N, C-alpha and C positions, 0 to 999 in steps of 0.2 A: 485372369487379369482384371484389375479394378480400373475403371475409367473415372478420373476425377478432373473436372475442369479441362476437358479435352487433352488430358495427359493419361497415357496408359501406364499403369503401375504394376509391377510384378508383385507377388506376395511378399517378398523381402522388402521391397521399397514401400509397400503399403504398411508393413510392420514398423518401418522407421518413421513414416509419417504419423502413425498412431502413437508411437512413443514420443515424438516431438509434440504432438497435440496434448498428450498427457502432461508432459513437463511444463509446457507453456500455460496450460489451463491451471495447473497447480500454482505456478508463479503468479498468475492473475488473481487467483483466489487468495493467495497470501497478501497481495497488494490490497485487495478488497478488505480483508480482515484487518490489516494495519490501518486502513482508512477508518474503520469503525473504532479501533482502539484510540485513535486521535480524537474522534468525536466524543467518545465516552470520557476520555481524559478531560476534555474541555468542559463537558457537563459536570463532571465530578469536581473540577476546580471551582466552577461557579457555585455549586451547592456548598462546597467547603467554605468559600469566601463569604457567602451570605449567611452562614451560620445554620443552614438547614441540616447539615450533618454534624454529629457530635464530634468535636475535635479531640476529645479525650479518649475516644474509643480506639482500642488497639486494632480492631478490624478495619475501621475507616482509615487509620494511619497506614496499615499494611497495604490496603487497596491503592491508596494514593501513592505510596512509595513504589508499588509494582507498576502502576500506570506511568509514573514519572520515569522509571528506568527504561520503559519501552519507548517512550516518546522523546525523551530529552536528547538522545544522540542525533536525532533528525532535526529537532527544533533549535538546538544550540547554534549551529552555523547560520541558520536563518536569522536568529535574534542578533547575532553579531553584525549582520548586514543591515537590518532594518533600523531606522532611526528611532530614538526613544519617543514614545507617545504617552507618557504619563503612566497611568495604571492599566492601560489596555495593551494586551499582548496580541498582536496580529500574526505572529509566527505560525500558529496552527492553521489559520486561514490560508496563508501563503503555501504551507506544506500541502494542504488538501488541494489547492489549485494546481500545484506542481504535479501531484499524483494524478489528478484527473486529466489535465491537459498536456502533460509531457510524458510522464512515466508509462501510463497505461497505453496510450497510442504507440509509444516507442516499442514496448514489449510486443504489441500486436503486429506492428510492422516488421519487427525482427523475426517473429514467427513466420509470417508470410514469405519473407525473403529467404529464410533458411529452408522452410518446408517446400516451397514451390519453385524457387529459382536456383537451387543448388544442384540440380541434376539427379535427385533421388529418383 
């Protein structure tokens, strides 16, 4: 028997907890990776806008298109809600704040409630 936070777990229950831990840690790592993709996309767009990157390069265009395809589905609804602010786009900032202060704690709380309060 494994004793975890004053709960005795049988080997089967410990295996379920281990599987849940694996799934939720994988989910948190995917969220963390997506956060970095949003940050890299922002930096890339600044470098592209200020002419640091060669706009005629096929590789630069492919990277920009790839980053845009990854981030645009999450940014488009935020852009439709935010008011127009001229040339500044605050939707990546809002998305990063939502991930940091809403999505990540929600996933962690879901893990704790499923793993430790469901009677495994």
